[in-house]
N, C-alpha and C positions, 0 to 999 in steps of 0.2 A: 543524226548521232555519228560520231566518228567511228570508222569501222574497227580500229584497233580497241577501242573501248567496248564496242559491241561483241567483238570476238572474246575478249576477255570475261566479261560479265555472262555471256552464254555459256562459255566453258565451265565456268563456276557452277551455273545452274544445272546444266545437263549431267555434270559429274556427281552433283549432289542427289540427282534422280536416277537417271538411267545407268551411268556408270556404277553406281552403288548397287543397283538392281541386277546388273549383268555378272557382277562377282558371285551371285547367289544361284545362277541359272544351273550351273553344273550339278551342284549339291542338291538342287531341287529335283533334278532327274533322279538322283540316287534315293532320296526320300520318297519318290513316287515309285519306287521299286524297279528302276531300269536295270537290265542286265549290262554286262561289259560290252556285248555287241550293240545293244541299243545306245549305250552311252557313246559308242563310236559312231552311230549314225546321227546322234544329236550334234556332235562336235563338227562331223564332216559335212553334214548337209547345211548347217548354219553358216559354216565358214566358206564352203564352195559357193553356196547361193549369194552370200555377201560379195565374195571376190569377183564371181562371174557377173553379178549384177552391176559391178563397177564398170565392166566393159560398155554395157548397154548406156547406163547413165552417164558415163564420162564421154562417150562418143556424141550422145545427143547435147550434152552440155557444151561442148566444143563447137557443135554445129550451130547451136543457138547463139552462143557468145555471152550467155548469162548464167549466174549462179544462184541468185536469191529465190527466183521462182521455185526452183528444185528443192532448196533448203526448206521453204516454207510447206510445200506439198508434203515432203518427206516427214516433216515434224508433226503435221496433222495426222498422217497415217500412222505413225509410231505411237502417238498418244493413245489412239484407239486399240492398238494391238497390245501394248503393255497392259491396258485396262482389263484385257481379256485373260491375262496370265494366270491370276489366282484361281480361275474357274477351270483351268486345264485338270482333267481327271486321271490322266494315264500317261506314260512316256510317249506313245505314238502321237497323242494330241499336242504333247509339249513339242515333240520334233517339228510338227507342222506349224504351230504358231510361231515358234522361234525362228523358223526358216523364213516366214514372212517378215519378222521383225528384222531379219538379216537382210532381206531383199530391199526393203525400204531404208534400212540403215546404210545400205551401199549407196543410195541417192544422196544421203547426207554426207557420207565419208568422201567421196571423190569431189564433190562440189565444195565442202568445207575446206579441204587442204587447197584446192585451187583458189577459193576466196581469200584464204590467208596469203597465199603466194601473190595474188593480185594486190593486196592492200599493203604488204610489208616487203621493203626493199631486201635484197640478198644480203647486204652488209649487216643488217640488224636482225636478220631472221632467226638465227640460232639463239640469241639472247631472248627475242620475243617468244619463241616457242618455249624456252625454259620457263618464262614468266607464266604463260597460260597453262603450262602442264603443271606448275606448282599450284596455282589457283584451282585447277582441276583436282588435283590430289587433296588440297585443303577442303574442297567442297565435299569430296567423297568421305573424307575423315570425319568432318563435322556431321554429315548425314548419318553415316553408319553408327557412330557414338549415340547419336539421337535416337536412332532406330532401336539400338540395343536396349534402351530404357523400357521399351514396350515389348521386348521379346520375353517368352516365358510359357506361352502355351504350347501347342503341338507346332512341329516344325512347319507343317503346311500352312497352318494359320499365321505363324510368325512371318512367313516369306511373302505373304499377301501385302505387307507393309511397304517394302522396297518397290515392288512391282506397281503399287499404286502411286508412290512417289515418282516413279519414272514417267508414268502417264501425265502427272501434273507438271513435271519440268519440260516436257515437249510442248505442252499448252502454253506455258509461259514463254518458251522459246520462240513460238510462232509469233507471239505479239511483238517481241523484241526485234525479230527479223524484219518486220514491216518498217522499222525505223532505220534499217541499213541503207547504205549508199552503194548502188551497184557501180563496180568499176568497169567502164566500157571496154569490151573486148570485140575485135573484128570477128564476125561469124567465120569459123573455118570450114573449109571444104574437106569433108571426112573421107578418108581413104579407106579402102577395103582392109579386112584384118590381116590378109596376107602381106599387103603393101606396108601396113604399119609395123608388123613384125620384121619385115625387111629393112625398114628404117632403122629400128631399134638395133638390130644386128649390126648395121653398118656403122653405128655409133659405139666405139670400142669401149668408152668409159660405161655407158649404160649396159651394154650387152654383157660386160663382165660381172656388173652388179646383178643383172637378171639371172645369169647362169648360177652364180653363188647362192643367192637367195632361194632359187627354185630347187637346187640339189638339197640344200639343208631344210627347206620346208617340209619335205618327206618325214625326216627324223624328228623335226620339231613337233609335227602334229601327232605323231605316233603316242606321245605321252599325254595328249589332252583327255582322252577317255580315262586314263589311269588316275590322274590327280584327284578328282572328286571321289573316286572309288576308295582311295587310300584315306582320305579326310573323314568319310562318313562310315564307310563299311568296315575299315580296319582299325582306324584311330577312335572312331565312335564320338567325334566331336559334335557338340550341339550347335545351334544356330548363333548363339551368343559367343561361343568360343571362336567359331568361324569368323564372326564380325571382329573380334579382337586380334585374330591372325591377319586380317585384311588391313585393319588399322595400323598394325605394327609395321607391315609392308609399305603402305603408303606414307606413313610418317618418314621414313627413311628416304623414300622416293623424293619426297619435297627438298630435303637437304641435298641429295645427289644431283636433281635437276638444277638447283641454284649453282652448284659447283661446276656442273657441265655446261651451263649457259655462258659461264665466264671463260671456259677452256675451248669449247668447240668452235668459236670463230677465230681463234688465234693459232691452233694446231692443225696439222694434216688429219684427215678423218681416217685414213688406213690403220694407224696404229690403235686408235680408239676403238674402232669397229672390230678388229681382230682381237684384241685383248677382252673386249665385251663378249664376243661369241665364246671364247674359251672360258670365261668365267660363268657363262650360263650353262655351259655343259654339265657342270657338277649338279645342278639342281635335281634332275632325276634321281641321282644317287642319294641325295639328302632324303628325298621322299621314300626311297626304298629301305633305307637303313635307320633313320630316326625313329624313336620309339615313345616320345611322350611330349606333352604340350611345350614345356620350355625348349626343347630341341626344335620343335616346329616353329616356335617364335624366333630362334636364332636364324633358322632358315628364312623366315619371311623378312627379317631385317637385311639378310644377305641378298635375297631376291629383290627387294626394293631398291637397294643401291644399284645393282647391275642392270636392273630394269630401267632406272633413270638414265643410265648411259645410253642404253638401247634407244629409248624414247626420243631423246633430244639429237643424238648423233645421226641415227639412221634417218629420221625425218628430215633433218637439215640436208643431209647428203642427197636423199631423193629428190627433194625440191631443187636442189642445186643442178643436178644432172638432167632434169626433165626440161626440154625446151619451152620457153614461155608461150610459144604460139600454139603448142598442142599438149600442154602440161596435163590437163584432165585426162585426155586420151592416153597418154603414156602411162600415167599412174594407175588408171583403171585397167589398161591391158596387162601390165605386169602383175597387179593384184589378181586379175582375173584369171590368167594363166597359172599363177601360183596356187589359186583356189582349186584348181583341178588336182594339183598335187597333194594340198591339203586333205582333199577328200579321199583319196587313196591312202595317205598317211594315217589319218584318223581311224578309218575303217580297219587298216591293217593293225593298228594298235589295239583297237577294240577286239577283233577276232583273234589276234595273238594272245591277248589275256584270257579270253574265252577258251581257247585251246588249252593254255597252261593251267588254268583252273581245273580242267578235266583230269589232271595228273597230279597236281600239287594243291596244297592249301592256299587260300587266296593271298596272304601275305608272302609266301614264298613265290608264288607266281608272279606276283607284282615286282619282287626284287629281281627276278630273272628278266623280265620285261624291261625294268628301268636299266639294267646293265646293257642290254641290246641298244637301247634308245641312246645311252650315253655314248656308246662306241660310235654310232652313226653320226651324232652331233659333233664329237670330237674330230673325226676324220673330215667332215664336210667344212669345218671351220677354217681349215688351211686354205680353202678357195678364195676367202675374203683377203688373203695377201696379194692377190692380183689385182685389186682394185686400183684406180687411178684417181687422183684428187681432181675435183671438178674446178675448171678455170685456170688450171696451171698450177705450178709450184709457188704460190703466193703466201702460203702458211708455213710455220716452222714445224720440224718434225718433233714428235713427242718423245722427251728424254729417255724413258723407259724402253721404248721401242728401239731406240738406236743402240742401247746397251744389249737388248736380246738378240738383234738381228745384225750386229756390226760385221759379222762374217760375210755379208752380202754386199758391202759398200764396195765401190771401185777400188781398185789396187790390191784387194784381197784375192786368194786363190780362185775364188769362183768367178771372179771378174764380171759379176753381174750387179745389177742395182735394185733396189726396192722401188717399184713403181709407186710414186706418191698418190694418194686417193684424195 
């Protein structure tokens, strides 16, 4: 089986199962009665375990020089763990089981991106990523709409449906992966963590990206425990309404990813990434101030579009700046170190909300917390202006970026230039 076809069909199947199920995990915790602090632990432990696990799996993968065995083992493990999810009885058990899912999901993530990079050349990577991301989004949309036809009982009972679908999707994925063709890579001598970080810091393009994403990761993750609390505890949306909100976002994502796939390989990444980070900053304010289902639908449409930009541009850029000989190791290291930041960010967000709830009503506490998150996200977004284009200045500048930052061009009073990314 051609690897590109395998990547496409597997992306569709996993999105129809696991991706659809993952969109309900946060609200599942609220329905189980999780407090803001417990939601912080749920988000922080799963993310930090996932990203930290990528350091382990990435280094092992580069040492072995193969991807498919890890993808197969990870798929089997995840099929079993998702099958256990409907039997979780309380928030603590949910945190434990989902952390295990995140650990083995890390094995999939780092090897999956490396497998894509090994199978698709750099010139076509952006367009191919937009294709498989659209297939993934379509798979999730179809799956959630189909599941919504069976929703109608208690929330806990309804959520068993996507969790079982996730388990089935990984079983099917395992069969497909046996048909893949391994791209031979020379086994790499794995350096120590300190040496790897030293190499990353010496690479100016990669180190600037690493610094910007690490700083913003803290403020990004602070909002994660708050979003499900708003949807369930404040807005009182049921599982079917949550499903429709997800479908609205993903539907726009399909269109956005198609457009970005045509743009990302033609223009410099810096303006697209910077404008995307600025646009994403306002989402916490929407969660804080919107008050009804139609407004949340508008927010999901907006979120779907800016999320499409992030998915295509950020992934393409990361693959471009990661050296081929150590791609899995670089990706896993940056994700692992960011995972530590996510841990403290999500915990901070959960405990911040817990503290504010002691003095204010839940809705007011959320509004205050969202304003704090917005300010942090906005300030850290300007770090992305320092990024440099991978592979030199071979792409055109994005027109809107030139208009906004014309004052920085040579010959103007500042005498400085915008480093192409």
